[in-house]
C-alpha positions as MATLAB code, in Angstrom:
seq = 'XXXXXXXXXXXXXXXXXXXXXXXXXXXXXXXXXXXXXXXXXXXXXXXXXXXXXXXXXXXXXXXXXXXXXXXXXXXXXXXXXXXXXXX';
ca = [
      93.006   85.852   99.046;
      91.648   85.129  102.651;
      90.857   88.210  104.857;
      89.382   88.457  108.322;
      88.877   91.622  110.498;
      89.625   91.357  114.145;
      89.908   93.238  117.267;
      93.114   93.011  119.201;
      92.467   91.593  122.703;
      96.071   91.220  123.822;
      96.215   93.030  127.209;
      99.070   95.213  126.386;
      98.549   95.283  122.617;
     100.946   94.392  119.976;
     104.172   95.453  121.764;
     107.619   94.004  121.338;
     107.171   90.491  122.815;
     103.922   89.452  121.164;
     105.091   91.099  117.810;
     108.171   88.855  117.978;
     106.027   85.845  118.756;
     103.404   86.742  115.862;
     106.205   87.149  113.298;
     107.561   83.750  114.283;
     104.020   82.154  113.911;
     103.391   83.937  110.553;
     106.930   82.711  109.307;
     105.747   79.029  109.727;
     103.442   79.602  106.785;
     104.297   79.733  103.085;
     101.569   82.281  102.298;
     102.143   85.889  102.097;
     100.532   87.479  105.152;
      99.838   91.107  105.830;
      98.278   92.863  108.812;
      96.512   96.191  107.948;
      95.663   98.907  110.268;
      93.623  101.959  108.585;
      95.616  102.343  105.296;
      98.867  100.767  106.599;
      99.772   97.246  105.561;
     102.693   95.399  107.036;
     104.328   91.997  106.460;
     103.305   89.813  109.322;
     106.624   88.117  109.263;
     108.361   91.279  110.301;
     108.521   92.194  114.007;
     109.349   95.666  113.174;
     106.524   96.091  110.742;
     104.068   94.590  113.291;
     105.389   96.915  115.879;
     104.787   99.936  113.608;
     101.066   99.369  113.592;
     100.941  100.548  117.330;
      98.050   98.125  117.614;
      96.825   98.786  121.395;
      94.029   96.642  122.922;
      90.781   97.334  120.911;
      92.523   98.166  117.691;
      90.839   96.838  114.535;
      93.065   95.110  112.224;
      92.468   93.198  108.869;
      94.594   89.978  108.428;
      95.116   89.212  104.954;
      96.911   86.154  103.382;
      97.338   84.780   99.934;
      98.812   81.196   99.314;
      98.288   77.577   99.753;
      97.994   77.620  103.442;
      96.087   81.087  103.633;
      92.997   79.915  105.437;
      95.158   78.375  108.381;
      97.424   81.234  108.464;
      94.459   83.803  108.924;
      92.768   81.555  111.443;
      95.845   81.168  113.613;
      96.941   84.811  113.346;
      93.600   85.951  114.263;
      93.341   83.490  117.180;
      96.722   84.905  118.507;
      95.594   88.526  118.360;
      92.354   87.794  120.183;
      94.007   86.182  123.093;
      93.012   87.810  126.340;
      96.194   86.874  128.022;
      99.956   87.215  127.165;
     101.155   83.812  128.123;
];
């Protein structure tokens, strides 16, 4: 299992559009991928799950993946969440 703690830097947080983009990104990987906030873990391939985290800018999340491409999955998802622009 690969894990990385990150701070959300998306200017508007993880609202509908970036949650949809992130779920699409996560779906490219074969690994099981979760995002965890406090004690709530959601499937990173689920837009609704991601939105339920209510991750505003500055929120701390744990990106967790298990599988053959887990290292790359965590790296790309962490980079996505740490973008400082929405485009």
